[in-house]
C-alpha positions as CSV (number, residue, x, y, z in Angstrom):
1,M,76.1,124.1,84.6
2,T,73.0,122.3,82.8
3,K,74.2,123.0,79.2
4,S,77.7,121.8,78.0
5,V,79.2,123.8,76.2
6,K,80.6,122.7,72.4
7,K,83.4,125.0,71.2
8,I,86.2,124.5,73.1
9,R,87.5,128.4,73.2
10,R,90.2,128.0,75.7
11,E,92.3,131.9,75.0
12,A,96.0,131.3,73.8
13,P,97.8,131.5,77.1
14,S,99.3,135.2,77.6
15,G,102.5,134.9,78.8
16,A,102.6,131.1,79.4
17,S,105.5,130.4,77.1
18,G,108.0,132.1,74.9
19,S,109.7,135.5,75.5
20,T,108.0,139.1,75.3
21,P,108.9,142.4,74.1
22,V,109.8,143.6,77.9
23,R,113.3,143.8,78.2
24,V,115.0,143.1,81.2
25,P,118.9,144.7,81.6
26,R,121.5,141.5,81.5
27,R,122.8,142.1,84.2
28,K,119.9,141.7,86.5
29,V,119.5,138.5,85.0
30,L,122.9,137.4,85.0
31,Q,123.2,139.0,89.2
32,G,119.6,136.8,89.8
33,I,120.9,133.5,88.3
34,G,124.4,133.4,87.5
35,A,125.8,133.3,90.8
36,A,123.4,130.7,92.0
37,T,123.9,128.4,89.0
38,G,127.9,129.7,88.3
39,A,128.7,127.8,91.6
40,A,126.8,124.5,91.4
41,A,128.1,124.6,87.9
42,L,131.4,123.8,89.1
43,G,130.2,121.8,92.2
44,I,131.3,124.4,94.6
45,H,129.3,125.0,97.1
46,A,129.9,128.5,98.6
47,P,128.1,129.8,100.9
48,F,125.7,133.3,99.9
49,V,127.7,136.3,99.4
50,H,125.5,138.3,101.5
51,A,124.4,135.5,104.0
52,R,126.1,137.7,107.3
53,T,122.9,140.2,106.7
54,K,120.6,137.7,108.7
55,E,118.0,139.5,107.7
56,I,115.6,139.5,105.0
57,R,112.2,141.8,104.6
58,F,109.3,140.8,103.3
59,L,106.2,142.7,102.6
60,N,102.9,140.6,103.0
61,G,100.0,141.5,101.0
62,E,97.6,139.3,102.8
63,P,95.9,141.1,106.1
64,T,93.7,138.4,108.0
65,V,94.5,137.1,110.9
66,E,95.3,133.6,109.6
67,S,97.3,134.8,106.6
68,V,99.2,136.8,108.8
69,R,100.0,134.1,111.3
70,A,100.9,131.7,108.7
71,M,103.3,134.1,107.2
72,K,104.9,135.2,111.0
73,F,105.0,131.0,112.1
74,A,106.6,130.3,108.8
75,A,109.0,133.3,109.3
76,A,109.9,131.7,112.9
77,Q,110.6,128.6,111.7
78,Y,113.3,129.7,109.2
79,E,115.3,132.0,111.4
80,K,115.6,128.8,113.9
81,E,116.6,126.6,111.2
82,T,119.0,128.7,110.1
83,G,119.6,132.0,111.9
84,V,118.2,134.5,109.4
85,K,116.0,136.4,110.4
86,V,112.6,137.4,108.4
87,Q,110.9,140.7,109.4
88,M,107.6,140.4,108.2
89,D,105.4,143.7,107.6
90,T,101.9,143.7,106.5
91,V,99.3,146.0,104.1
92,P,96.7,145.5,101.9
93,V,97.8,144.2,98.9
94,G,96.0,147.4,97.2
95,K,98.2,149.2,99.0
96,A,101.5,146.9,98.3
97,F,102.8,148.4,95.0
98,D,102.9,152.0,96.7
99,K,105.2,150.4,99.8
100,I,107.5,148.8,97.8
101,Q,107.8,151.9,95.6
102,T,108.5,153.9,98.8
103,S,110.7,151.7,100.2
104,I,113.0,151.4,97.2
105,K,113.1,155.6,97.2
106,A,113.7,155.4,100.8
107,G,117.1,153.5,99.8
108,R,116.3,150.2,101.8
109,P,113.8,148.4,99.6
110,Y,112.3,145.1,100.6
111,D,113.5,142.2,99.9
112,I,110.0,140.1,99.2
113,G,106.7,141.6,98.0
114,T,103.3,140.4,97.3
115,L,101.5,142.1,94.5
116,F,98.3,141.6,92.4
117,F,98.6,143.6,89.4
118,I,100.7,142.0,86.2
119,G,101.8,145.4,85.4
120,D,103.4,146.4,88.5
121,V,105.5,143.3,88.3
122,I,106.4,144.5,84.3
123,I,107.0,148.2,85.7
124,L,109.7,146.5,88.1
125,A,110.9,144.3,86.0
126,S,111.4,147.1,82.9
127,E,113.7,148.9,85.8
128,G,115.6,145.9,87.1
129,K,114.5,145.8,90.1
130,L,113.6,142.4,90.3
131,A,115.5,139.2,90.8
132,P,114.5,136.1,88.5
133,L,113.0,133.3,90.1
134,N,113.4,130.6,87.0
135,D,115.0,127.9,89.4
136,I,112.0,127.7,92.3
137,I,109.3,128.0,89.1
138,N,111.1,125.1,86.9
139,K,110.3,123.1,89.9
140,Y,106.7,122.8,89.6
141,E,103.7,122.2,87.5
142,W,101.3,125.8,86.6
143,G,98.2,126.1,86.1
144,P,96.9,128.1,82.6
145,R,98.0,131.7,81.8
146,I,99.5,132.7,85.5
147,L,103.4,132.8,85.1
148,F,103.6,135.7,82.4
149,P,107.4,135.1,81.5
150,M,109.3,138.5,80.6
151,D,112.4,138.2,78.5
152,G,112.2,134.8,78.6
153,N,112.3,135.0,82.7
154,Y,109.8,134.5,85.6
155,F,110.1,137.4,87.8
156,W,107.3,136.4,90.1
157,Y,105.9,133.3,91.9
158,P,101.7,133.2,91.6
159,Y,100.4,131.9,94.9
160,D,96.6,131.6,93.8
161,Y,94.2,132.3,91.6
162,N,91.8,135.1,91.8
163,L,89.2,134.3,90.0
164,C,85.6,136.3,89.6
165,W,83.1,134.0,88.6
166,I,79.1,134.3,90.3
167,N,78.2,133.2,93.5
168,Y,74.2,132.6,93.7
169,R,71.8,131.5,96.8
170,R,71.2,127.5,95.6
171,D,69.0,127.1,98.6
172,L,66.8,129.4,97.0
173,Y,67.2,128.0,93.6
174,E,66.4,124.8,95.0
175,K,63.3,125.8,96.7
176,H,62.5,127.5,93.4
177,G,62.8,125.0,91.0
178,L,65.7,127.1,89.3
179,K,69.4,125.4,87.2
180,E,72.2,127.1,86.7
181,P,72.1,129.6,84.1
182,S,74.0,129.0,80.8
183,T,72.3,131.9,78.6
184,W,71.9,135.5,79.6
185,D,67.7,135.2,79.2
186,Q,68.1,132.5,81.9
187,L,70.1,134.3,84.3
188,L,67.7,137.0,83.7
189,D,64.7,134.9,84.4
190,N,66.3,133.2,87.6
191,M,66.3,137.0,89.1
192,A,63.5,138.0,88.4
193,A,61.8,134.8,89.8
194,L,64.2,135.7,93.2
195,T,62.8,139.2,93.3
196,G,60.6,140.4,95.6
197,E,59.0,140.3,99.2
198,G,59.0,137.7,101.0
199,D,61.0,134.9,103.5
200,D,62.7,133.4,101.1
201,K,63.1,136.1,98.3
202,T,65.0,138.6,98.1
203,A,65.3,142.3,97.5
204,K,67.4,142.1,93.8
205,G,69.0,140.5,91.4
206,T,72.9,141.1,91.7
207,L,75.2,144.1,91.3
208,H,77.9,144.8,89.4
209,P,79.9,148.5,89.8
210,I,80.2,150.5,86.5
211,S,82.7,153.4,88.9
212,S,85.6,154.3,87.3
213,S,87.7,151.8,89.4
214,S,89.3,148.5,89.6
215,A,86.4,146.8,91.5
216,T,84.6,147.5,88.2
217,N,87.6,146.1,85.6
218,Y,87.7,142.6,87.7
219,L,83.8,142.4,88.7
220,T,81.7,143.1,85.8
221,F,83.3,142.4,82.3
222,G,83.0,138.4,82.8
223,Y,79.6,138.6,80.5
224,M,81.7,140.6,77.8
225,W,84.4,137.9,77.8
226,A,81.9,135.3,77.4
227,Q,80.8,136.9,74.6
228,G,83.8,136.7,72.4
229,S,85.1,140.8,73.0
230,K,88.8,141.2,73.1
231,V,90.6,144.5,73.4
232,F,93.9,143.6,70.9
233,D,94.8,141.7,68.4
234,D,98.1,139.9,68.1
235,A,99.8,142.7,66.7
236,W,98.4,145.0,69.7
237,N,96.0,146.5,67.8
238,V,93.0,147.9,69.4
239,V,89.8,146.0,67.8
240,L,87.2,146.7,70.1
241,D,85.1,148.6,67.7
242,Q,85.8,146.2,64.7
243,G,84.1,143.6,63.0
244,D,82.6,140.7,65.3
245,V,84.3,141.8,68.2
246,K,82.7,145.6,68.0
247,K,79.0,143.1,67.5
248,S,79.4,141.3,70.6
249,T,80.5,144.2,72.5
250,M,77.3,146.1,71.8
251,E,75.6,142.8,72.5
252,Y,77.0,142.7,75.9
253,L,76.3,146.9,76.6
254,D,72.5,145.8,75.7
255,F,72.7,142.7,77.8
256,F,74.0,145.1,80.5
257,S,71.2,147.5,80.3
258,R,68.3,145.2,80.8
259,L,70.8,143.6,83.3
260,T,70.8,146.8,85.3
261,E,67.2,146.5,86.1
262,H,68.1,143.5,88.3
263,M,70.5,145.8,90.5
264,P,70.1,148.2,93.3
265,T,70.8,151.8,92.9
266,G,74.0,153.6,93.3
267,I,75.6,150.9,90.9
268,A,77.7,154.1,89.5
269,Q,79.4,154.6,92.6
270,A,79.8,151.2,94.4
271,A,83.2,149.3,94.5
272,W,84.4,146.4,96.9
273,G,81.7,145.8,99.4
274,P,78.2,146.6,98.6
275,G,77.6,143.5,96.4
276,L,79.6,141.0,99.1
277,R,77.7,142.4,102.0
278,G,74.3,142.8,100.1
279,F,74.5,139.2,98.8
280,R,75.1,138.1,102.6
281,S,72.6,139.9,104.0
282,G,70.2,138.1,101.5
283,Q,69.4,141.6,99.7
284,L,71.2,139.9,96.5
285,S,70.4,136.8,95.4
286,H,74.2,136.4,93.5
287,A,77.0,138.5,93.3
288,P,80.4,138.5,91.5
289,G,83.4,137.2,93.5
290,T,85.5,135.0,94.2
291,G,86.3,132.1,97.1
292,R,86.9,135.0,99.3
293,A,83.0,135.4,99.9
294,I,82.5,131.8,100.9
295,D,85.3,131.9,103.6
296,V,84.5,135.3,104.9
297,I,80.8,134.4,105.5
298,R,81.8,130.9,107.0
299,T,83.3,132.4,110.1
300,T,80.9,133.6,111.4
301,D,77.7,132.1,109.2
302,E,78.3,128.5,108.4
303,E,74.9,127.6,107.5
304,L,75.3,130.7,104.6
305,A,77.8,129.6,103.6
306,M,76.6,126.3,102.3
307,K,74.2,127.6,100.9
308,I,76.1,129.7,98.1
309,G,77.0,127.9,95.0
310,V,79.4,129.2,91.8
311,F,78.5,129.0,87.9
312,P,81.0,131.1,85.2
313,F,80.0,134.1,83.7
314,P,77.3,133.1,80.6
315,S,77.6,134.2,77.0
316,S,74.3,135.2,75.2
317,D,73.6,131.8,73.6
318,G,75.4,129.5,76.3
319,S,78.2,128.8,73.6
320,N,80.8,129.6,76.0
321,V,81.5,130.8,79.5
322,A,83.8,132.4,81.3
323,V,85.7,133.8,84.5
324,N,87.6,137.5,85.1
325,H,91.1,136.2,85.9
326,G,93.0,137.7,88.9
327,Y,95.4,136.0,91.0
328,D,98.4,137.1,93.6
329,G,102.0,136.6,93.6
330,W,105.0,137.6,95.3
331,V,108.7,139.0,93.9
332,V,112.0,139.2,95.1
333,M,113.8,142.8,94.5
334,D,117.2,142.6,93.5
335,T,118.6,143.9,96.9
336,P,122.5,143.1,99.0
337,N,119.6,140.8,100.4
338,T,118.7,139.0,96.6
339,D,120.1,135.5,97.3
340,E,119.1,135.1,100.8
341,A,115.2,135.9,99.5
342,L,115.9,133.5,96.8
343,K,116.8,130.7,99.6
344,F,113.8,131.2,101.4
345,M,111.6,131.4,98.4
346,E,112.6,127.9,97.5
347,W,111.9,126.6,101.4
348,F,108.9,128.7,101.6
349,S,107.3,127.1,99.0
350,D,108.2,123.4,99.8
351,E,107.4,123.5,103.3
352,H,105.0,126.2,104.7
353,L,102.6,127.5,101.1
354,I,100.0,124.7,102.0
355,N,99.8,126.0,105.5
356,F,99.5,129.4,104.4
357,L,97.1,128.7,101.6
358,H,94.7,126.7,104.0
359,T,94.3,129.8,105.9
360,S,91.6,130.6,103.2
361,A,91.1,127.7,101.9
362,V,88.5,128.4,99.2
363,H,89.6,131.8,98.6
364,Y,93.5,130.6,98.3
365,Q,92.9,128.2,95.0
366,P,96.5,127.0,94.0
367,T,98.0,128.2,90.7
368,R,100.5,125.2,91.3
369,M,98.9,121.9,89.7
370,D,100.7,119.3,92.2
371,I,99.2,121.3,94.8
372,Y,95.4,119.4,93.6
373,E,97.4,116.0,94.3
374,D,99.4,116.8,97.5
375,P,97.8,114.6,100.6
376,R,98.6,117.8,102.5
377,W,96.3,120.4,100.2
378,L,93.4,117.7,100.5
379,A,93.2,116.8,104.2
380,H,91.9,120.6,104.6
381,P,88.3,119.2,105.8
382,A,86.6,123.0,103.6
383,L,87.7,121.1,100.5
384,E,85.2,118.5,101.2
385,Q,83.1,120.4,102.4
386,Y,82.6,122.6,99.5
387,S,83.8,120.5,96.8
388,H,80.4,122.0,95.0
389,I,82.9,125.0,95.3
390,T,86.1,123.5,95.0
391,G,85.6,121.5,91.7
392,W,84.4,124.3,89.9
393,Q,87.8,126.0,90.4
394,K,89.6,123.1,89.4
395,R,87.6,123.0,86.4
396,F,88.1,126.6,85.4
397,L,91.7,125.7,85.1
398,T,91.3,122.1,83.2
399,D,88.3,122.7,80.8
400,E,89.3,124.1,77.9
401,N,86.0,125.3,77.6
402,V,86.1,128.0,80.1
403,I,87.3,131.3,78.9
404,I,89.7,132.9,81.3
405,R,90.6,136.7,80.4
406,S,90.6,140.0,82.0
407,I,91.9,143.7,81.3
408,D,95.1,143.9,82.3
409,T,96.4,140.1,81.0
410,E,94.7,141.2,77.5
411,G,97.3,141.0,74.6
412,P,99.5,138.8,72.9
413,H,102.1,139.1,75.7
414,P,102.9,140.3,79.2
415,D,103.2,144.4,78.7
416,L,103.0,147.8,79.9
417,R,100.1,148.7,77.2
418,A,97.7,146.0,79.0
419,G,98.5,147.5,82.0
420,K,97.4,151.3,80.9
421,I,94.4,149.8,79.4
422,F,93.5,148.9,82.8
423,R,94.1,152.2,84.9
424,S,92.4,154.4,81.5
425,Y,89.2,153.0,83.6
426,A,87.8,153.1,79.1
427,L,86.1,150.0,79.3
428,P,84.3,151.4,82.9
429,E,83.3,154.8,81.3
430,M,81.9,152.7,78.1
431,L,79.2,150.8,80.5
432,Q,78.6,154.8,82.4
433,N,77.8,156.4,78.7
434,K,75.4,153.3,78.1
435,I,73.6,153.4,81.7
436,I,74.0,156.7,83.0
437,K,74.2,159.1,79.8
438,G,72.1,156.5,78.1
439,M,74.4,156.6,75.0
440,D,74.0,154.4,71.7
441,S,75.9,150.8,72.5
442,S,77.6,151.7,69.1
443,E,79.1,155.2,69.9
444,A,79.7,154.2,73.4
445,V,82.0,151.5,72.0
446,D,83.9,153.9,69.3
447,V,84.3,156.3,72.5
448,A,85.8,153.5,74.4
449,A,88.2,152.4,71.5
450,A,89.3,155.5,71.3
451,K,90.1,156.2,74.7
452,L,92.2,152.6,75.0
453,R,93.8,153.7,71.6
454,D,94.5,157.4,73.3
455,S,96.3,155.8,76.2
456,I,98.6,153.2,74.7
457,K,99.8,156.2,71.8
458,E,103.6,156.2,73.3
459,S,103.8,152.6,73.8
């Protein structure tokens, strides 16, 4: 960035400490931690009750060849050391929750699973389907807004941040004498400067989807968080249409209307793929996303990957910046194999997590702060080669001027209400009303707020 941020606006760490109204049956808590801690307190080192099962079923949600290979290698190593087989199944992470639910209904639940939406974790924990991971979590130092404790317990192990920022062609910036923007006007001017025909100019500036989809929820609202908007107050009242929050949200909508002039057609139908494809092909000079874009591109075009830079979503006047929150994590299910699953997770965390993260070194941003100083982590050449990106990643976590927000983490603590507003798609529809239907910004905000209230009416 070219302009320092003056205000300290780190958002309160939603779910970073304290307890929440999500009530988890006491029997499940005792079952998960009592067996492990009770025997230890008595000095008894008994074998795990269900060790005779000798098999753990792990649902992996990272389907790339490298990630699957790393997970299967860890599974083989664990079986060699302990005699316990780890059956590793893989699905795209977006299908993992449905796969876990299906396994539960079939009477053969997975022992460990991958999830990328904290609302799904809340659902499973509130139903007593998960085992606490307190002993494992408490061993390490964690980044901000990532643990999401429920009823005083930790029910998931987050393994990477999927923070959404803006990728841009820094080679074109350098050629045309442009600087990383710190205001909305500067961003629009940069896009205009790179729009047109020619060898070094792209066809359009960027692409933010507005369809009723999780892609829009994730890729499009960073500017709104930077501007100071939010959905709930500390008492779970919807405040999107109230006072200064409404003003900020309207300003975001007005800006987004201007931003669409620098986008290709088809944003109403766009989902995850078009932005990355357009950026990779040179048809876009900017694209919202994560380090995944760099890791995907560098596998086939290292030269292009080195031309990519990143910056956070700016506010209108440069007083704030934001990234949209994202994450992936593992949960341990409440099954006859819970003890063995917890044992595997602790072993994996110490012995193989960094190897797994290295399979997509720019994308898999560590959630544990101790890893950033671990020589094993730093040994990966991509971390130095792409230090202009990985340096930003750590700053997103340590700089109190950076706002980290997302629809599914809105509210004072983890709660099903955040999940309901995420699935309501009220905010994407707010953009549709503004951009497609030409609705006045004030009315669009009011309509969205009404739908948000309706979506949580029974909570």
